[in-house]
Steps between C-alpha positions, in 0.01 A plus 500: 500500500502664159416307187666732251851489363740679733675783321773726640408863542568718199770765524378858523644766270685677784636178646859409407554205266675300773330420827614709799689379804186340648537207257493229773179644648337523156595140417367381836166675442477361146587153627220518757256621238601223260470233766138610546425489127423208278714473188354348186643152444712599198667778701581257781663269244695792351633602842603143585660457157692827540633407844605150392666626182681775689642247746613266220650790305703609804625143559602463136673839505694404811606168346611669176700754698673222696584316177636818343705583810645146506598530133667837565691365798607195296648734237675696773659181633301503824231238439189489715226238498253540216133410554401179320330562165462319169396794281748756372497836677379689193185284490433556871548876449254490208245331727565759772447783251170357374377442856584864578307617195199295607520650851492842335190404298324381817593826677358709214183294498465544875534878468236509228263278701567678830659206684788567742724196454740607773258508793234254391555128544209386288300369793 
């Protein structure tokens, strides 16, 4: 078991910017390597925070889209059921935008610190 921070391999100069077709195999190998490594505690918390925020962001986005669709159908004379909410849509969209910006900040931080948020579970 390694005691250092797990970092993804650096891209070589001749290697294309995007990963080749063997992406699933690469992710599987990285996942195995990460499961054998010990993350520092703050990185574990960052990974957990990212995954929880991403899930909440997606749920809020879906709810906002359902509200917006219900409002559009109401205007078209074909009402559909709107999800229950107390806040106005613009405020929910503002929250969604800010959550998305924070996800972006966490992703940038993870790149800088060499943490793969998409394969690691923070365990």
